[in-house]
C-alpha positions as CSV (number, residue, x, y, z in Angstrom):
1,M,-46.3,76.0,-82.2
2,P,-44.1,74.0,-79.7
3,P,-40.4,74.5,-79.8
4,R,-38.1,72.2,-81.7
5,D,-36.8,70.7,-78.5
6,V,-40.1,69.0,-77.8
7,Y,-40.0,67.1,-81.1
8,R,-36.4,66.2,-80.5
9,Y,-37.2,64.9,-77.1
10,R,-40.1,62.8,-78.4
11,N,-37.9,61.2,-81.0
12,I,-35.3,60.4,-78.4
13,V,-37.9,58.7,-76.2
14,E,-39.2,56.6,-79.2
15,V,-35.7,55.5,-80.1
16,T,-34.9,54.6,-76.5
17,I,-38.1,52.4,-76.3
18,L,-37.2,50.6,-79.5
19,D,-33.6,50.1,-78.4
20,R,-34.8,48.5,-75.2
21,K,-36.6,45.8,-77.2
22,G,-33.4,45.2,-79.2
23,T,-34.9,46.0,-82.5
24,T,-35.5,48.9,-84.7
25,M,-38.8,49.9,-86.4
26,Q,-37.7,48.3,-89.7
27,E,-36.8,45.0,-88.0
28,D,-40.2,44.9,-86.2
29,T,-42.0,45.2,-89.6
30,I,-39.9,42.4,-91.0
31,I,-40.6,40.1,-88.0
32,Q,-44.3,40.8,-88.3
33,G,-44.3,39.7,-91.9
34,I,-42.7,36.2,-91.2
35,P,-46.0,34.4,-90.4
36,I,-47.5,35.7,-93.7
37,L,-44.5,34.5,-95.7
38,T,-44.7,31.1,-93.9
39,G,-48.4,30.8,-94.8
40,I,-47.7,31.6,-98.4
41,L,-44.8,29.1,-98.6
42,F,-47.0,26.4,-97.0
43,L,-49.7,27.0,-99.7
44,I,-47.2,26.8,-102.5
45,I,-45.8,23.5,-101.1
46,A,-49.3,22.1,-100.6
47,F,-50.2,23.0,-104.2
48,V,-47.1,21.4,-105.6
49,A,-47.7,18.2,-103.6
50,L,-51.3,18.0,-104.8
51,L,-50.1,18.3,-108.4
52,A,-47.5,15.6,-107.9
53,S,-50.1,13.3,-106.3
54,A,-52.5,13.9,-109.2
55,L,-49.8,13.2,-111.7
56,Q,-48.8,10.0,-109.9
57,V,-52.5,8.8,-109.9
58,L,-52.9,9.6,-113.6
59,V,-49.7,7.7,-114.5
60,F,-50.6,4.6,-112.5
61,C,-54.2,4.6,-113.9
62,K,-52.7,4.7,-117.4
63,I,-50.2,1.9,-116.7
64,C,-52.9,-0.3,-115.3
65,S,-55.2,0.2,-118.2
66,K,-52.4,-0.5,-120.7
67,A,-51.5,-3.6,-118.8
68,G,-55.0,-4.9,-119.3
69,Y,-56.4,-4.2,-115.8
70,H,-59.2,-1.9,-115.0
71,W,-57.9,1.7,-114.9
72,A,-59.3,2.2,-111.3
73,L,-56.7,-0.2,-110.0
74,G,-54.3,2.8,-110.3
75,L,-56.3,4.6,-107.6
76,L,-54.8,2.2,-105.1
77,I,-51.7,4.3,-105.3
78,L,-53.5,6.8,-102.9
79,L,-53.7,4.2,-100.1
80,P,-50.7,4.1,-97.7
81,F,-49.5,0.5,-98.1
82,A,-51.0,-0.1,-101.5
83,N,-48.7,2.5,-103.0
84,I,-45.8,0.1,-102.2
85,G,-47.6,-3.1,-103.2
86,L,-49.1,-1.9,-106.5
87,P,-45.8,-1.3,-108.3
88,I,-44.5,-4.6,-107.0
89,Y,-47.7,-6.4,-108.2
90,L,-47.5,-4.8,-111.6
91,A,-43.8,-5.8,-111.9
92,F,-44.3,-9.5,-111.2
93,A,-47.9,-10.3,-112.1
94,D,-48.9,-11.9,-115.4
95,W,-50.6,-9.1,-117.2
96,P,-53.9,-9.9,-119.0
97,V,-52.5,-8.3,-122.2
98,R,-49.5,-10.6,-122.2
99,R,-51.8,-13.6,-121.4
100,E,-54.0,-12.8,-124.4
101,L,-51.0,-12.3,-126.7
102,R,-49.6,-15.7,-125.6
103,Q,-52.9,-17.4,-126.3
104,Q,-53.2,-15.8,-129.7
105,S,-49.7,-16.8,-130.6
106,Q,-50.3,-20.4,-129.5
107,L,-53.5,-20.6,-131.6
108,S,-51.9,-19.2,-134.7
109,G,-48.6,-21.0,-134.4
């Protein structure tokens, strides 16, 4: 069995090596875990963005179908410049539903 001084000396050498790097053993473990946490955070953000995009497509498909257009017109929201133009078009266009309502009111009245 080696004397206690050998173990003491070995611990002093390890502490000195860690001190030269400027970090302790606990800090090294935390630093090594940062890429893992970054990856998990990226996956969470990507999942939330995917859910938000799916909800936006669903809402615009429903709006287009209630306005009297084909529901697939709402899929244009996925295209880069159409996602600006589609809400503007829906806001200012004469909806087929309103057109039919106007024609029915003219026929009956």
